[in-house]
C-alpha positions in Angstrom: -19.0 49.3 0.0 -16.0 49.8 2.3 -16.8 53.5 2.7 -20.3 52.4 3.8 -18.9 50.3 6.7 -18.5 46.9 5.0 -15.2 44.9 5.3 -13.4 44.5 2.0 -10.8 41.9 0.9 -8.7 41.7 -2.2 -7.3 38.2 -2.7 -4.7 37.4 -5.3 -4.1 33.8 -6.1 -2.0 32.1 -8.8 1.2 30.4 -9.8 4.6 31.9 -9.0 5.5 34.4 -11.7 2.0 35.0 -12.9 1.9 38.7 -12.1 0.1 38.8 -8.7 2.6 41.3 -7.1 2.5 43.5 -10.1 -1.2 43.5 -10.2 -1.5 44.3 -6.5 1.4 46.9 -6.2 2.2 48.0 -9.8 4.8 50.8 -10.3 4.4 54.4 -9.3 5.5 56.0 -12.6 3.8 56.1 -15.0 0.6 56.4 -12.9 -1.3 54.2 -15.4 0.8 51.3 -14.0 -0.3 51.7 -10.4 -1.6 48.5 -8.9 -4.8 47.7 -7.0 -3.5 48.6 -3.6 -2.4 52.2 -4.3 -5.6 52.8 -6.3 -7.8 51.4 -3.6 -6.0 53.6 -0.9 -6.4 56.7 -3.0 -10.1 56.0 -3.5 -10.7 55.2 0.2 -8.8 58.3 1.5 -10.4 60.6 -1.1 -13.8 59.3 0.1 -12.9 59.8 3.8 -11.7 63.4 3.1 -14.9 64.3 1.3 -17.3 62.8 3.9 -19.1 65.1 6.2 -20.5 64.2 9.7 -18.8 60.8 9.6 -15.9 59.2 11.4 -13.8 56.5 9.8 -11.4 53.9 11.1 -9.2 52.5 8.3 -7.3 49.3 9.0 -5.2 47.4 6.5 -3.3 44.2 6.5 -1.0 42.8 3.8 -0.4 39.0 4.2 1.4 36.5 2.2 0.5 32.8 2.3 3.2 30.7 0.6 3.8 27.0 1.2 1.3 27.0 4.1 3.4 29.8 5.8 1.8 33.1 6.6 3.8 36.3 6.8 2.7 39.9 7.6 4.2 42.1 4.9 3.4 45.3 6.9 5.1 44.0 10.1 8.5 45.0 11.4 10.0 41.7 10.4 8.5 40.5 7.1 10.5 37.2 7.3 8.8 36.2 10.5 6.1 33.5 10.1 2.8 34.0 11.9 1.1 31.2 13.8 
């Protein structure tokens, strides 16, 4: 649906050490161990590349909420807490 103009969210929730980071990020090699984020980016950008007569704006955020603190993991300072 995101390639049709709908917003999309992937939300990982669970106990510390339960595998959320691995599920989201995975590892690059072997490619069968890639996580949801790289797979989603590949799909989105392949769809954008194949589209004709359409313009796309792709925006992404990667946030961590831990102990009621929010951090932007794509920001310049990933240790800085957001308000």
